[in-house]
Structure formats: C-alpha cells, structure tokens
C-alpha positions in Angstrom: 2.0 -4.6 -10.7 -0.9 -7.0 -10.5 0.0 -10.5 -9.2 -1.3 -13.3 -11.4 -2.5 -16.8 -10.6 -0.4 -19.4 -12.5 -3.1 -21.9 -12.5 -5.6 -19.4 -13.9 -3.1 -18.5 -16.6 -2.9 -22.2 -17.6 -6.6 -22.5 -17.6 -6.8 -19.4 -19.8 -4.4 -20.9 -22.3 -6.3 -24.1 -22.6 -9.7 -22.3 -22.9 -8.2 -20.1 -25.6 -8.0 -23.1 -27.8 -11.8 -23.8 -27.3 -12.4 -20.1 -27.8 -10.7 -20.1 -31.2 -12.4 -23.4 -32.2 -15.8 -21.8 -31.5 -15.0 -18.5 -33.3 -14.0 -20.6 -36.4 -17.3 -22.6 -36.2 -19.4 -19.4 -36.0 -17.6 -17.9 -39.0 -18.3 -21.0 -41.0 -22.1 -21.0 -40.4 -24.3 -20.0 -43.3 -27.0 -18.5 -41.0 -24.9 -17.0 -38.2 -27.8 -16.6 -35.8 -29.4 -20.0 -36.3 -28.4 -21.3 -32.9 -28.2 -25.1 -32.4 -27.2 -27.6 -29.8 -23.7 -27.5 -31.4 -23.4 -23.8 -30.3 -24.3 -24.8 -26.7 -21.8 -27.6 -26.7 -19.0 -25.3 -27.9 -19.9 -22.9 -25.1 -20.0 -25.7 -22.5 -16.6 -26.9 -23.7 -15.2 -23.4 -23.5 -16.6 -22.8 -20.0 -15.6 -26.2 -18.7 -16.9 -27.4 -15.4 -19.5 -30.1 -14.8 -22.6 -28.7 -16.5 -24.3 -30.8 -19.2 -27.1 -29.9 -21.5 -30.0 -32.2 -20.5 -32.7 -31.9 -23.0 -33.6 -33.5 -26.3 -32.2 -31.7 -29.3 -35.6 -31.1 -30.9 -36.8 -29.2 -27.8 -33.5 -27.2 -27.6 -33.9 -26.3 -31.3 -37.3 -24.8 -30.6 -36.2 -22.9 -27.5 -33.1 -21.5 -29.3 -35.3 -19.8 -31.9 -36.1 -17.1 -29.3 -32.5 -16.7 -28.4 -31.5 -16.4 -32.1 -34.2 -13.7 -32.7 -32.9 -11.6 -29.9 -29.3 -12.0 -31.2 -30.5 -10.8 -34.6 -32.1 -7.7 -33.0 -28.8 -7.0 -31.1 -26.9 -7.3 -34.4 -29.3 -5.0 -36.2 -29.1 -2.4 -33.5 -25.4 -2.5 -32.7 -23.8 -3.8 -35.9 -20.0 -3.3 -35.8 -20.2 -1.1 -32.7 -17.9 -1.3 -29.7 -18.9 -1.2 -26.1 -16.5 1.7 -25.3 -18.1 3.9 -28.0 -21.7 3.5 -26.9 -23.5 6.5 -25.4 -25.6 6.2 -22.2 -28.8 5.4 -24.1 -27.1 2.7 -26.2 -25.6 1.2 -23.0 -29.1 1.1 -21.5 -30.4 -0.7 -24.6 -27.5 -3.1 -24.6 -28.2 -4.0 -21.0 -31.9 -4.4 -21.7 -31.2 -6.9 -24.4 -28.9 -8.9 -22.1 -31.6 -8.8 -19.4 -34.2 -10.2 -21.8 -31.9 -13.0 -22.7 -31.0 -13.7 -19.0 -34.7 -14.0 -18.2 -34.8 -16.9 -20.8 -32.4 -18.8 -18.5 -34.6 -18.4 -15.5 -36.1 -21.7 -14.2 -39.6 -20.2 -14.7 -39.1 -19.5 -18.4 -40.5 -21.9 -20.9 -37.3 -21.3 -22.9 -35.0 -22.4 -20.1 -32.6 -25.0 -21.3 -31.6 -27.4 -18.6 -27.8 -27.2 -18.1 -27.5 -23.8 -19.8 -26.9 -21.2 -17.1 -26.6 -17.4 -17.2 -22.8 -17.6 -17.3 -23.0 -19.9 -20.4 -25.5 -17.4 -21.9 -23.1 -14.5 -21.4 -20.3 -16.6 -23.0 -22.6 -17.2 -26.0 -23.3 -13.5 -26.2 -19.6 -12.7 -26.1 -18.8 -15.1 -28.9 -21.5 -13.5 -31.2 -20.7 -9.9 -30.0 -17.1 -9.9 -28.8 -16.9 -6.1 -29.0 -20.1 -5.5 -26.9 -20.5 -8.2 -24.3 -18.0 -9.5 -21.7 -18.3 -13.0 -20.2 -19.8 -13.2 -16.7 -17.3 -15.1 -14.6 -16.5 -15.2 -10.9 -12.8 -14.7 -11.5 -13.5 -11.5 -13.6 -15.9 -10.2 -11.0 -13.3 -10.8 -8.4 -10.6 -9.0 -10.5 -12.9 -6.0 -10.7 -13.6 -6.2 -7.0 -17.3 -6.3 -7.7 -17.9 -9.2 -5.3 -17.4 -9.6 -1.6 -17.4 -12.6 0.8 -21.1 -12.1 1.4 -21.8 -12.5 -2.3 -20.4 -16.1 -2.3 -21.9 -19.3 -1.1 -20.1 -22.0 0.9 -18.6 -23.5 -2.3 -17.2 -20.1 -3.3 -19.7 -19.6 -6.1 -21.4 -16.2 -6.6 -24.9 -16.1 -5.3 -27.4 -14.4 -7.7 -24.7 -14.2 -10.4 -27.2 -12.8 -13.0 -27.5 -9.6 -10.8 -23.9 -8.7 -11.6 -24.1 -8.7 -15.4 -25.1 -5.1 -15.9 -22.4 -3.9 -13.4 -19.9 -6.0 -15.3 -20.9 -4.4 -18.7 -20.6 -0.9 -17.2 -17.2 -1.7 -15.7 -16.0 -3.0 -19.0 -17.2 0.1 -20.8 -15.1 2.2 -18.4 -12.0 0.1 -18.7 -11.9 -0.8 -22.4 -10.7 2.5 -23.8 -7.3 1.1 -24.6 -8.0 -2.7 -24.6 -10.4 -5.0 -26.2 -13.0 -6.8 -24.1 -11.0 -10.0 -24.6 -7.7 -8.4 -23.4 -9.4 -7.0 -20.3 -11.1 -10.3 -19.6 -7.8 -12.1 -19.7 -6.1 -9.6 -17.4 -9.0 -9.9 -14.8 -9.3 -13.7 -15.2 -5.6 -14.4 -14.3 -5.5 -11.9 -11.4 -4.7 -13.7 -8.2 -7.6 -13.8 -5.7 
C-alpha cells in the first residue's frame, strides 16, 4: 500500500475546485482554442505558488496566437484519442507537439510570456487535452521515481524541469491502462515523498 501525504491530499482537494472552474470556463468558450490572459490566470490559480503573469494583455494576446495554433493542430491530429491507445508513431508526434510548445516558454523565444513557465504550459495542455497530456509536476515526478536528489536544486525544485516531460508522457502511457490521466495524477501527487 502506498503511503499518502495528508497535506498533499488537502492541496489536491483545494486545487480540484480550481480545476473544475477552469474546465467549466473552457467548455463555455465559443472559440475553444482562442487563448487569452484569462486562460493563463485560471492555470496560475490552479497551479498556485508565487508566479504572476507580468506582461501587458495586448502583448500576451499576440503571443498566445502561436500557442492556440499549435493547440488546434494537436486537436486536429488527435481528436478524441487517449494517450494509452496511441501507437509509437503517434506518441512521437504527441511529444513533438509538446516540445514545440515548450520551446515557446524558453527565455530566448519571442513568444515567451513572463511568468508562464513550462509547468504552467503543461497544465494548460492538460486542460485542453485531458486524455493526452499529464501535468508536469515535481510531486508527480517523485511519485514515479523519475527524479533523484541530483535533479533538485537547493530549494528542492527540479532543475531542467522541461527535460522530464517526454519521460512523464511515456510513463503515463504505460500506467494509464486502467486509469485516466487525472486519476493517476492524483495517486502520484498525494504519494508521500
């Protein structure tokens, strides 16, 4: 039996409210893939922490066009598919899409949004594609035993977090035969360190 962390369980319950609020917002949008500052604020609220979006809305609006276009391509390619049913070629394509999006969050990218990190991007991906993309999170990586002490900085944060996303997707593909991505995410998130 896996030992759970009570504090993480409480955190999960609280964030589940934010999760549901954002899912409801997405379902009410007339143009689902027209991303706005409101989408980023919902993700920021869901993820918690101290990050803030630090750019004018008009600049964010322009940058988000590129993100939305890639989201549309993912939707066209993988419409109504589940991660656990993808073949090897499809998994490679899915990871390639996520890598393109992750490059947009790199500080060298002209589409980098200040305050919108790779972990926030993967949360956004999950909200739009809950059956394809897991959320990149230190607790989940720990639950999967994908990180070691050498992968953490002095504050306990994962160094080079973006380098773990493809590994996370592959692990979730293996483990979601009888669970949804969300169910597995919860199980791993509340696992005691």
